[in-house]
VEXKOLBA-843315 format. One line per field, with one value per residue (C-alpha): residue number from 1; residue in one letter; x, y, z. Coordinates in steps of 0.02 Angstrom, whole numbers, plus 50000, padded with zeros to 5 digits. Each point is the difference from the previous one (the first is absolute). Example, Ala and Ser with C-alpha at 12.3 -4.5 7.8 and 13.67 -1.06 7.14 Angstrom:
2
k (1, 2)
r (A, S)
X (50615, 50069)
Y (49775, 50172)
Z (50390, 49967)
END
This chain:
673
k (1, 2, 3, 4, 5, 6, 7, 8, 9, 10, 11, 12, 13, 14, 15, 16, 17, 18, 19, 20, 21, 22, 23, 24, 25, 26, 27, 28, 29, 30, 31, 32, 33, 34, 35, 36, 37, 38, 39, 40, 41, 42, 43, 44, 45, 46, 47, 48, 49, 50, 51, 52, 53, 54, 55, 56, 57, 58, 59, 60, 61, 62, 63, 64, 65, 66, 67, 68, 69, 70, 71, 72, 73, 74, 75, 76, 77, 78, 79, 80, 81, 82, 83, 84, 85, 86, 87, 88, 89, 90, 91, 92, 93, 94, 95, 96, 97, 98, 99, 100, 101, 102, 103, 104, 105, 106, 107, 108, 109, 110, 111, 112, 113, 114, 115, 116, 117, 118, 119, 120, 121, 122, 123, 124, 125, 126, 127, 128, 129, 130, 131, 132, 133, 134, 135, 136, 137, 138, 139, 140, 141, 142, 143, 144, 145, 146, 147, 148, 149, 150, 151, 152, 153, 154, 155, 156, 157, 158, 159, 160, 161, 162, 163, 164, 165, 166, 167, 168, 169, 170, 171, 172, 173, 174, 175, 176, 177, 178, 179, 180, 181, 182, 183, 184, 185, 186, 187, 188, 189, 190, 191, 192, 193, 194, 195, 196, 197, 198, 199, 200, 201, 202, 203, 204, 205, 206, 207, 208, 209, 210, 211, 212, 213, 214, 215, 216, 217, 218, 219, 220, 221, 222, 223, 224, 225, 226, 227, 228, 229, 230, 231, 232, 233, 234, 235, 236, 237, 238, 239, 240, 241, 242, 243, 244, 245, 246, 247, 248, 249, 250, 251, 252, 253, 254, 255, 256, 257, 258, 259, 260, 261, 262, 263, 264, 265, 266, 267, 268, 269, 270, 271, 272, 273, 274, 275, 276, 277, 278, 279, 280, 281, 282, 283, 284, 285, 286, 287, 288, 289, 290, 291, 292, 293, 294, 295, 296, 297, 298, 299, 300, 301, 302, 303, 304, 305, 306, 307, 308, 309, 310, 311, 312, 313, 314, 315, 316, 317, 318, 319, 320, 321, 322, 323, 324, 325, 326, 327, 328, 329, 330, 331, 332, 333, 334, 335, 336, 337, 338, 339, 340, 341, 342, 343, 344, 345, 346, 347, 348, 349, 350, 351, 352, 353, 354, 355, 356, 357, 358, 359, 360, 361, 362, 363, 364, 365, 366, 367, 368, 369, 370, 371, 372, 373, 374, 375, 376, 377, 378, 379, 380, 381, 382, 383, 384, 385, 386, 387, 388, 389, 390, 391, 392, 393, 394, 395, 396, 397, 398, 399, 400, 401, 402, 403, 404, 405, 406, 407, 408, 409, 410, 411, 412, 413, 414, 415, 416, 417, 418, 419, 420, 421, 422, 423, 424, 425, 426, 427, 428, 429, 430, 431, 432, 433, 434, 435, 436, 437, 438, 439, 440, 441, 442, 443, 444, 445, 446, 447, 448, 449, 450, 451, 452, 453, 454, 455, 456, 457, 458, 459, 460, 461, 462, 463, 464, 465, 466, 467, 468, 469, 470, 471, 472, 473, 474, 475, 476, 477, 478, 479, 480, 481, 482, 483, 484, 485, 486, 487, 488, 489, 490, 491, 492, 493, 494, 495, 496, 497, 498, 499, 500, 501, 502, 503, 504, 505, 506, 507, 508, 509, 510, 511, 512, 513, 514, 515, 516, 517, 518, 519, 520, 521, 522, 523, 524, 525, 526, 527, 528, 529, 530, 531, 532, 533, 534, 535, 536, 537, 538, 539, 540, 541, 542, 543, 544, 545, 546, 547, 548, 549, 550, 551, 552, 553, 554, 555, 556, 557, 558, 559, 560, 561, 562, 563, 564, 565, 566, 567, 568, 569, 570, 571, 572, 573, 574, 575, 576, 577, 578, 579, 580, 581, 582, 583, 584, 585, 586, 587, 588, 589, 590, 591, 592, 593, 594, 595, 596, 597, 598, 599, 600, 601, 602, 603, 604, 605, 606, 607, 608, 609, 610, 611, 612, 613, 614, 615, 616, 617, 618, 619, 620, 621, 622, 623, 624, 625, 626, 627, 628, 629, 630, 631, 632, 633, 634, 635, 636, 637, 638, 639, 640, 641, 642, 643, 644, 645, 646, 647, 648, 649, 650, 651, 652, 653, 654, 655, 656, 657, 658, 659, 660, 661, 662, 663, 664, 665, 666, 667, 668, 669, 670, 671, 672, 673)
r (M, K, A, E, Q, H, F, L, I, V, L, V, I, S, L, L, L, F, D, G, A, L, F, A, E, T, T, P, N, L, S, R, A, V, V, Y, T, M, Q, E, T, T, D, S, D, Y, G, V, D, L, A, R, S, V, G, S, E, V, L, V, R, G, W, F, K, W, N, K, A, S, D, F, T, A, W, K, P, V, A, A, K, V, H, G, W, G, G, L, F, G, G, G, I, T, C, S, A, L, Y, D, K, E, N, G, I, T, H, E, Q, L, L, D, M, A, T, R, G, T, D, G, N, L, V, N, A, W, D, Q, P, G, I, R, H, G, S, L, S, C, P, A, Y, R, D, Y, L, F, R, W, C, R, E, Q, I, D, A, G, A, D, Y, L, F, M, D, E, H, T, A, A, L, S, D, K, E, G, Y, D, N, Y, S, I, S, D, F, R, R, Y, L, L, E, E, F, P, V, S, R, G, W, K, P, N, D, S, R, W, I, Q, K, F, K, I, D, L, T, N, R, E, V, C, P, D, G, T, M, S, S, F, D, Y, R, G, Y, L, R, V, N, N, L, L, Q, K, P, G, Q, P, A, N, S, L, H, D, A, W, S, Q, F, R, K, W, R, D, D, H, V, W, K, G, L, T, D, R, I, R, A, Y, G, K, E, R, G, R, K, I, L, I, S, A, N, G, L, A, K, Y, V, D, L, Q, V, F, G, I, W, G, Q, W, S, T, R, E, G, H, I, D, L, S, E, N, R, I, A, Y, W, R, S, Q, V, Q, R, G, R, D, L, A, D, A, N, V, P, V, V, L, F, H, D, W, G, F, G, N, P, P, F, P, W, L, A, V, P, P, S, E, R, I, V, W, M, R, T, A, G, A, E, I, F, A, A, G, A, F, F, A, F, P, V, L, G, P, F, G, C, D, A, K, K, D, G, T, L, S, A, I, K, Q, Q, A, A, F, Y, S, K, H, R, N, L, Y, L, E, S, R, Y, V, G, S, E, K, I, S, S, H, A, P, N, L, S, L, A, A, W, W, Q, D, K, P, Q, A, M, L, I, H, V, I, N, R, N, L, V, N, N, S, L, Q, V, Q, K, N, V, P, I, E, I, P, V, N, R, V, P, K, E, A, M, V, I, S, P, D, F, S, G, E, K, P, V, V, C, K, L, D, S, G, K, L, E, L, I, L, G, E, L, D, A, Y, S, V, A, V, L, Q, Y, G, D, S, V, N, L, D, L, V, K, D, P, A, R, T, R, T, T, G, F, W, S, R, P, V, R, N, R, F, A, V, Q, P, G, G, M, V, A, N, A, D, E, L, N, S, Y, I, Q, G, K, L, H, Q, E, L, R, N, P, P, T, F, L, V, N, A, V, K, P, G, K, L, H, I, H, V, R, A, V, A, T, M, G, A, R, L, E, C, R, V, D, E, Q, P, A, R, V, E, E, L, P, D, R, D, H, K, N, D, G, E, A, G, E, Y, D, K, T, F, S, F, D, I, P, A, G, L, H, N, V, T, V, D, N, S, G, G, D, W, M, T, V, T, W, F, E, F, E, G, A, F, A, E, V, P, G, N, K)
X (49964, 50023, 49856, 50104, 50037, 49818, 49947, 50123, 49945, 49817, 50042, 50094, 49858, 49870, 50101, 50013, 49813, 49962, 50110, 49912, 49827, 50041, 50038, 49848, 49888, 50077, 50033, 49848, 49904, 50081, 49835, 49950, 50145, 49990, 50146, 50171, 50158, 50174, 50112, 50183, 50082, 49892, 50132, 49953, 49855, 50012, 49950, 49873, 49919, 49989, 49909, 49881, 49965, 49930, 49907, 50108, 49930, 50131, 50182, 50084, 50187, 50019, 50154, 50102, 50153, 50084, 50194, 50054, 49870, 49951, 49981, 49819, 49997, 50039, 49851, 49869, 49928, 49954, 49893, 49922, 49947, 49915, 49915, 49935, 49882, 49956, 50124, 50080, 50183, 50089, 50180, 50080, 50153, 50084, 49989, 50133, 50137, 50155, 50144, 50175, 50038, 49825, 49966, 50168, 49977, 50162, 50068, 49963, 49823, 49977, 50069, 49874, 49851, 50026, 49935, 50110, 50012, 49993, 50195, 49989, 50070, 49920, 49893, 49978, 49811, 49928, 50178, 50035, 50176, 49995, 49820, 49947, 49836, 49967, 49963, 49833, 50050, 50134, 49938, 50118, 49932, 49820, 50048, 50088, 49839, 49893, 50126, 49950, 49813, 50014, 50093, 49865, 49859, 50088, 50003, 49820, 49976, 49821, 50020, 50156, 50028, 50103, 50094, 50043, 49942, 50060, 50176, 49983, 50129, 50045, 50013, 50188, 49983, 49934, 50133, 50075, 50038, 49846, 49882, 50090, 49960, 49827, 49980, 50066, 49877, 49860, 50035, 50002, 49852, 49892, 50007, 49837, 50100, 50136, 49928, 50034, 50134, 50146, 50169, 50073, 49840, 50041, 49859, 50119, 50109, 49843, 49894, 50124, 50168, 50086, 50156, 50011, 50170, 50075, 50079, 49991, 49811, 49967, 50160, 49934, 49925, 49818, 49875, 50039, 50150, 49940, 50082, 49898, 50145, 50098, 49858, 49996, 50194, 50011, 49860, 50067, 49853, 50087, 49973, 49818, 49924, 49822, 50028, 49900, 50153, 49991, 49876, 49991, 49949, 49814, 50036, 50115, 49875, 49867, 50119, 50038, 49813, 49974, 50153, 49954, 49823, 50057, 50125, 49880, 49868, 50126, 50052, 49828, 49953, 50152, 49961, 49819, 50050, 50124, 49870, 49874, 50132, 50006, 49805, 49994, 49934, 50135, 49935, 50100, 50011, 50129, 50049, 49890, 49858, 50034, 49922, 49995, 49972, 49884, 49990, 50073, 50122, 50078, 50079, 49921, 50153, 49942, 49828, 50089, 50011, 50084, 50013, 50143, 50022, 49820, 49868, 49898, 49825, 49938, 49960, 49860, 50078, 49862, 49981, 50186, 49988, 49844, 50085, 50142, 49873, 49919, 50168, 50073, 49840, 50013, 50184, 49969, 49844, 49912, 49918, 50157, 50034, 50097, 50107, 50104, 50146, 50135, 50155, 50181, 50156, 50157, 49924, 50020, 49926, 50010, 49835, 49882, 49870, 50130, 50024, 49854, 49962, 49907, 49851, 49983, 50021, 49853, 49899, 50047, 49948, 49835, 49964, 50100, 49994, 49812, 49997, 50085, 49873, 49858, 50063, 49998, 50178, 50088, 50138, 50142, 50034, 50184, 50035, 50183, 50123, 50178, 50089, 49920, 49818, 49917, 49819, 50021, 50148, 49939, 49831, 49891, 49951, 49841, 49935, 50034, 49905, 49854, 49994, 50026, 49862, 49877, 50038, 49998, 49836, 49915, 50090, 49839, 49972, 50170, 49997, 49808, 49962, 50060, 50063, 49874, 50080, 50082, 49999, 49809, 49986, 50026, 50014, 50010, 50124, 50184, 50125, 49894, 50026, 49840, 49953, 49832, 49990, 49854, 49962, 49883, 49960, 49927, 49972, 50081, 50104, 50161, 50065, 50190, 50047, 50178, 50054, 50170, 49978, 50166, 50036, 50178, 50033, 49854, 49844, 49849, 49842, 49846, 49827, 49833, 50077, 49880, 50016, 49905, 49967, 49911, 49872, 49820, 49944, 50019, 50061, 49883, 50139, 50168, 50144, 50181, 50153, 50177, 50171, 49995, 49852, 49917, 49831, 49882, 49932, 49847, 50015, 49874, 49939, 49877, 49967, 50045, 49962, 49993, 50170, 50032, 50081, 50084, 50056, 50139, 49990, 50192, 50142, 50169, 50110, 49890, 49825, 49884, 49813, 49899, 49837, 49882, 49874, 49936, 49982, 50099, 50039, 50047, 50188, 50029, 50029, 50121, 50121, 50162, 50035, 50108, 50171, 50165, 50142, 50179, 50160, 50159, 50159, 50157, 50018, 49937, 49834, 50003, 49815, 49927, 49829, 49868, 49814, 49859, 49877, 49809, 49992, 50122, 50151, 50167, 50075, 50179, 49990, 50148, 50111, 49925, 50133, 49954, 50150, 49954, 50170, 50027, 50152, 50131, 50010, 49974, 50070, 49853, 49862, 49868, 49831, 49842, 49870, 49831, 49896, 49818, 49837, 49876, 49822, 49951, 50102, 50097, 50135, 50171, 50051, 50180, 50053, 50170, 50088, 50165, 50132, 50189, 50076, 50016, 49809, 49899, 49874, 49852, 49935, 49857, 49987, 49862, 50058, 50149, 49897, 50056, 50010, 49911, 50140, 50012, 50152, 50063, 50136, 50092, 49915, 50098, 50179, 50019, 50020, 49908, 49879, 49903, 49991, 49823, 50035, 49850, 49889, 49885, 49887, 50003, 49859, 50004, 49860, 49997, 49889, 49897, 50079, 50170, 50146, 50184, 50010, 50181, 50051, 50165, 50108, 50090, 50063, 50174, 49998, 49893, 49822, 49918, 49829, 49909, 49854, 49907, 49808, 49903, 49824, 49866, 49950, 50136, 49998, 50141, 50141, 50007, 50142, 50027, 49876)
Y (47043, 49964, 50024, 50129, 50101, 50005, 50054, 50145, 50057, 50001, 50089, 50131, 50025, 50006, 50135, 50106, 49983, 50037, 50155, 50076, 49945, 50081, 50171, 49987, 49972, 50139, 50133, 50117, 50077, 50158, 50077, 49998, 50089, 50180, 50004, 50024, 50037, 50040, 49882, 50020, 49892, 49864, 49865, 49953, 49987, 50191, 50044, 49861, 50049, 50187, 49945, 49897, 50131, 50114, 49859, 50007, 49901, 50037, 50033, 50100, 49983, 49895, 49936, 50092, 49965, 50164, 49972, 49848, 49868, 49928, 49809, 49993, 49813, 50044, 50120, 49871, 49984, 50188, 49982, 49841, 50096, 50135, 49865, 49933, 50141, 50008, 50145, 50017, 50021, 50110, 49991, 50105, 50037, 50147, 49971, 50137, 50019, 49893, 50028, 49958, 49858, 49952, 49818, 49943, 50046, 50003, 50150, 49908, 49970, 50185, 50050, 49880, 50055, 50184, 50121, 50138, 50174, 50073, 49978, 49817, 50023, 49956, 50139, 50040, 49979, 50156, 50068, 49883, 49914, 49811, 49988, 49956, 49964, 49831, 49975, 49927, 49935, 49884, 49824, 49976, 50154, 49943, 49825, 50097, 50096, 49845, 49908, 50119, 49987, 49807, 49995, 50106, 49904, 49838, 50088, 50037, 50162, 50018, 50165, 50082, 50191, 50032, 50161, 50106, 49868, 50100, 50011, 50187, 50049, 50181, 50062, 49961, 49821, 49843, 49987, 49831, 49873, 49902, 50151, 50057, 49823, 50008, 50170, 49942, 49856, 50116, 50121, 49852, 49900, 50101, 50188, 50044, 50132, 49882, 49826, 49886, 50114, 49904, 50015, 50097, 50103, 50182, 50067, 49976, 50143, 50103, 49983, 49976, 50066, 49836, 49990, 49815, 50019, 50067, 49858, 50085, 49989, 49846, 49887, 49884, 50145, 49955, 50023, 49822, 50064, 50176, 50068, 50142, 50059, 50017, 50098, 50118, 50024, 50039, 50124, 50088, 49945, 49909, 50139, 50041, 49853, 50072, 50158, 50031, 49960, 49817, 49932, 49837, 50066, 49966, 49825, 49976, 50064, 49881, 49858, 50026, 50002, 49841, 49907, 50052, 49933, 49842, 49962, 50044, 49894, 49855, 50023, 50001, 49851, 49907, 50040, 49945, 49842, 49955, 50031, 49887, 49863, 50014, 49998, 50176, 50171, 50130, 50180, 50142, 50185, 50124, 50152, 50122, 49968, 49855, 49867, 49819, 50022, 49931, 50163, 50172, 50073, 50172, 50133, 50163, 50109, 50164, 49985, 50012, 50184, 50095, 50189, 50060, 49824, 49960, 49901, 50099, 49945, 50149, 49905, 49883, 49852, 49877, 50036, 49962, 49838, 49952, 50023, 49883, 49864, 50019, 50002, 49855, 49892, 50052, 49945, 49835, 49972, 49942, 50064, 49979, 50081, 50165, 50027, 50156, 50012, 50123, 49953, 50033, 50025, 50103, 50176, 50119, 49940, 49828, 49955, 50142, 49927, 50017, 50186, 50051, 49961, 49837, 50098, 50077, 49832, 49942, 50149, 49962, 49817, 50051, 50129, 49975, 49812, 50006, 50102, 49849, 49882, 50117, 50003, 49816, 49958, 49926, 50082, 49882, 50053, 50026, 49876, 49952, 50087, 50067, 50141, 49955, 49993, 49903, 50027, 49922, 50107, 50169, 49988, 49985, 49819, 50030, 50121, 49876, 49864, 50119, 50038, 49821, 49932, 50128, 49947, 49818, 50008, 50091, 49917, 49966, 50185, 50013, 49834, 49983, 50188, 50104, 50176, 50128, 50163, 50134, 50168, 50033, 49986, 50158, 50079, 50179, 49924, 50034, 49867, 49846, 49861, 49909, 49850, 49907, 49815, 49885, 49828, 49879, 49884, 50077, 50152, 50141, 50155, 50026, 50174, 50002, 50160, 50040, 50150, 50080, 50162, 50026, 50146, 50015, 49822, 49934, 49925, 50098, 49907, 50081, 50016, 49988, 49969, 50025, 49884, 50033, 49860, 50020, 49864, 50052, 49862, 49981, 49833, 49885, 49985, 50089, 49972, 50043, 49885, 50047, 49930, 50149, 49931, 49838, 49948, 50103, 50176, 50068, 50140, 50130, 50001, 50116, 50063, 50177, 50070, 49827, 49944, 49883, 50089, 49902, 50071, 49912, 50054, 49972, 49958, 49955, 49928, 49880, 49950, 49900, 50043, 49843, 50054, 49844, 50024, 49821, 50034, 50082, 50183, 50109, 50034, 50082, 50170, 49931, 49918, 50082, 50073, 49893, 50072, 49918, 50040, 50012, 49930, 50110, 49933, 50101, 49920, 50010, 49913, 49849, 50013, 50163, 49941, 49949, 49943, 50076, 49853, 50014, 50041, 50145, 49911, 49994, 49831, 49959, 50138, 49931, 50074, 50175, 50107, 50146, 50100, 50088, 50067, 50171, 50068, 49972, 49815, 49958, 49822, 49966, 50069, 49883, 50091, 49887, 49990, 49931, 49906, 50051, 49937, 50125, 49956, 50186, 50157, 49970, 50074, 49959, 50063, 50007, 50019, 50090, 49984, 50094, 50075, 50020, 50166, 50045, 49978, 49907, 50017, 49887, 49965, 49890, 49963, 49903, 49920, 50115, 50152, 50165, 49968, 50080, 50060, 50029, 50095, 49924, 50106, 49942, 50046, 49923, 49995, 49819, 49908, 49853, 49897, 49954, 50169, 50041, 50178, 49990, 49862, 50074, 49916, 50062, 49948, 49984, 49957, 49835, 49999, 49850, 49870, 49907, 50120, 50003, 50114, 50048, 50075, 50093, 50120, 50136, 50092, 50010, 49845, 49856, 50004, 49864, 49932, 49905, 49936, 50005, 49999, 49960, 50065, 49943, 49843, 49902, 49850, 49876, 50073, 49888, 49876, 50023, 49877)
Z (49669, 50190, 50119, 50093, 49846, 49943, 50174, 50001, 49825, 50051, 50163, 49911, 49870, 50137, 50094, 49849, 49966, 50181, 50001, 49844, 50072, 50164, 49916, 49892, 50154, 50107, 49868, 50013, 49852, 49951, 49947, 50181, 50073, 50060, 50128, 49915, 50097, 49952, 50086, 49951, 50070, 50087, 50040, 50179, 50120, 50036, 49824, 50003, 50161, 49941, 49841, 50095, 50127, 49871, 49906, 49851, 49850, 49882, 50049, 49863, 49988, 50146, 49917, 49865, 49898, 49958, 50023, 50091, 50014, 50166, 50033, 49960, 50043, 50185, 49994, 49947, 50176, 49990, 49846, 50079, 50151, 49896, 49901, 50174, 50017, 49815, 49944, 49840, 50012, 49886, 49933, 49863, 49894, 49909, 49811, 49974, 50129, 49973, 50125, 49941, 50128, 50061, 50038, 49940, 49816, 49911, 49903, 49842, 50049, 50046, 49826, 49915, 50100, 50024, 49865, 49919, 49959, 49820, 49994, 50049, 50177, 50161, 50086, 50186, 50027, 50080, 50003, 50140, 49975, 50009, 49945, 49827, 49913, 49927, 49816, 49972, 49836, 50084, 50026, 50144, 50084, 49978, 50074, 50147, 50040, 49989, 50121, 50142, 49965, 50000, 50166, 50085, 49925, 50069, 50171, 50000, 49917, 49928, 49909, 49917, 49994, 49843, 50022, 49838, 49884, 49848, 50074, 50041, 49865, 49958, 49825, 50000, 50050, 49913, 49863, 50041, 49868, 50036, 49983, 49840, 49932, 50049, 49926, 49834, 49995, 50053, 49852, 49879, 50067, 50120, 49973, 49907, 49890, 49936, 50034, 49848, 49921, 49936, 50091, 49843, 49960, 49948, 50114, 50151, 49937, 49938, 50156, 50139, 49929, 50030, 49891, 49956, 49921, 50164, 50083, 50172, 49982, 49896, 50000, 49863, 49894, 50050, 50141, 50053, 50099, 50041, 50155, 50080, 50108, 49843, 49918, 50157, 49992, 49813, 50019, 50155, 50104, 50146, 50121, 49950, 49914, 50024, 49899, 49838, 49888, 50049, 49871, 50093, 50171, 49983, 49938, 50149, 50121, 49927, 50008, 50177, 50037, 49898, 50075, 50179, 49982, 49909, 50142, 50144, 49922, 49986, 50187, 50063, 49897, 50065, 50180, 49987, 49910, 50140, 50131, 49908, 49991, 50196, 50008, 50046, 49927, 50011, 50003, 49914, 50002, 49943, 50083, 49902, 49882, 49884, 49890, 50040, 50179, 50138, 50096, 49965, 50136, 49985, 50098, 50059, 49960, 49927, 50083, 50165, 50040, 50146, 50043, 50119, 50060, 50036, 49904, 49877, 49976, 49900, 49842, 49975, 49903, 49984, 49810, 49975, 50102, 49905, 49832, 50058, 50050, 49821, 49914, 50101, 49965, 49814, 49989, 50089, 49893, 50160, 50152, 50109, 50169, 49992, 50151, 50045, 50117, 50060, 49896, 50032, 49893, 49986, 50034, 50142, 50112, 49920, 50087, 49993, 50120, 50137, 49970, 50114, 50175, 50042, 50064, 49826, 49909, 50105, 49940, 49821, 50015, 50072, 49868, 49835, 50034, 50005, 49834, 49920, 50065, 49949, 49824, 49984, 50040, 50155, 50109, 50056, 50183, 50038, 50138, 49957, 49875, 49980, 50091, 50164, 49947, 50135, 50050, 50173, 50042, 49928, 50085, 49837, 50029, 50102, 49869, 49860, 50107, 50017, 49807, 49950, 50117, 49929, 49816, 50047, 50093, 49855, 49857, 49913, 49972, 49913, 49903, 49947, 49968, 49852, 49985, 49914, 50011, 50106, 49906, 50006, 50187, 50094, 50169, 50079, 50129, 49970, 49942, 49970, 49876, 49945, 49901, 49964, 49982, 49962, 50083, 49907, 50147, 50103, 49879, 50089, 49961, 50092, 50026, 50051, 50094, 50038, 50105, 49943, 50112, 50072, 50120, 50067, 49935, 50108, 49928, 50047, 50040, 49905, 50064, 49904, 49838, 49854, 49844, 49836, 49880, 49832, 50036, 50028, 50117, 50188, 50060, 50104, 50134, 50023, 50120, 50004, 50041, 50031, 50061, 50125, 50106, 50040, 49932, 49893, 50019, 49918, 49863, 49956, 49819, 49908, 49829, 49951, 49832, 49925, 50073, 50153, 50140, 50140, 50164, 50096, 50180, 50018, 49889, 50068, 49857, 49901, 49999, 49882, 49989, 49950, 49918, 49988, 49856, 49968, 49816, 49858, 49993, 49845, 50023, 49829, 50075, 50134, 49869, 49961, 49831, 49885, 50027, 49943, 50120, 49936, 50066, 50016, 49927, 49942, 49834, 49825, 49989, 49887, 49954, 49930, 49929, 50117, 49963, 50100, 50045, 49997, 50183, 49982, 50077, 49910, 49948, 50042, 50136, 50092, 49858, 50018, 50067, 50118, 49934, 49840, 49946, 49920, 49901, 50123, 49995, 49818, 50033, 50120, 49883, 49939, 50032, 50014, 49860, 50051, 49866, 50030, 49923, 50074, 49969, 50037, 50037, 50171, 50101, 50056, 50173, 50050, 50176, 50013, 50162, 49986, 49872, 50003, 50035, 49822, 49985, 49870, 49859, 49990, 49828, 49935, 49824, 49906, 49842, 49996, 49982, 50077, 50187, 50145, 50120, 50191, 50058, 50167, 50077, 50158, 50159, 50142, 49941, 50068, 49842, 50082, 49901, 50155, 50074, 49946, 49953, 49872, 50038, 49873, 49867, 49818, 49882, 49811, 49874, 49902, 49841, 49963, 49890, 49988, 50044, 50060, 50155, 50045, 50166, 49987, 50089, 49896, 50155, 50071, 50104, 50073, 50076, 50101, 49954, 50144, 49893, 49837, 49998, 49839, 50028, 49883, 49900, 49914, 49884, 49971, 49895, 49845, 50006, 50185, 50073)
END
């Protein structure tokens, strides 16, 4: 080899190694980040300067590939500038939307990558002509998704935000040939009910009503050629594949969950492997709570409330935010950061954050944003976004700077302390959100106090605010800090009837009382009860059996639907049964939020014995599962021993359940460790 060639090879290798080392040295530790900002799109010094001005440590969706991809190579200097101050630069892609002619794809490529309806035809995604959903079972589509991840990584992205990682399919999508083939393989090899059955086993007809002799369903007379679309067609199920007459609907739902998980795991592994080849660690989140992620990032959506065009802070949401922190960490199987942001989509308005005046957005960030931090999550401040979202232009930037500076200065309080509880702390002052934390070094209790007291859409400062905490010791020192003032202020503490009472002289939006003890404190009475919160989805739950764990929490809670269906939607019914091993008699508390206009009828059965029933007639005529017309807790006895406890609805239509609480002492359910 000539000396010149050898020199060039060594030079190229050195530059590649240097590039990877440079990223490794400048990429900060995610576990130390507290200031997240939404930054779509940061493609010039303008966006970079905005991010830097607020002290952003993680830029979420700085780049994003939705329809036509940008030239990410040309944006490489943008990411490099963020790395210059130690920030993490975030890119991202959609894992679902596929436009007919995006990025030069041919019609043949579109037909290959797009999923189909039950009739085998293309479907307009979200009823938008010219937009499809990609098929996660299609190898070419998975390669297409990875391509845009690779290009952003090469341009300097440290973190990828993967939108709609399960492809966001409706119940009438997902029936492309690749998915049909995967479903066939799933039935034969993976589905617990039929795994190991021979392709010509008679149980296919007995269990699932699959006519092996019908060539429209099984062209070769066995399950080796099973066509699920043909099965739907001959059984007149094309229009409503989810109705009870479809004996394979549960299997299809479980297949979809299995396939989506398998593909998501493969894509995240592939991204990380590519980053590792480049000498870098690439961070990943979905849009929504997901497995296999480094941080959980999801939209606020239903927790954003307005009334007559103005923000509505009437509801204390700390318990909800906290439940999402716990659920996110459970799914990730790690103590990952949980980040909330204001998302956008196809609604009216498409970006709800912009539906109120900037002055009210500032109030929301100072109060509801503080609630999110007080629950142990982080709020990603909206610096840049679509539809004209620009914090500099709308006047919210200075407020974001003030909030971000506070969280950055006091990051140790949020990163090195732990949440204890919120529901046992009380106050006579109106419209407060409260949460207690504990810090080990130095030993101190932190009391987060958020003021939600709006009058005529304006936040009202409260004076001499009393806070009662079920702790029977006065701290050695006490002070209060806040983003609303500089420095520290004293706080009055005293014991009253065996409980600690604080008096905050003035509360603007958010304050944190720091109570220095110097040694441990009994926090048992401060802890929240073990409540398992539900998730609302308008589909038939795949799972209907849930084990109650020794601490009273429910396993697989992410599959626990808040909608308990009644008689009207038989195709959506699959009421939950809880497997309980009660050491002694206990109770099940069920918090009902709302019912449909036809009303509901709550039933609780233990081992299928006659149920105790609560009639729930409609009260508000809204037919809104989030309306809160009941917000009432119903309690049911659980005898000692091993039992199946079923929660059902025999009324006219749905009811929504916010949470389930199992009170008492519980042991492991045999076979569910």
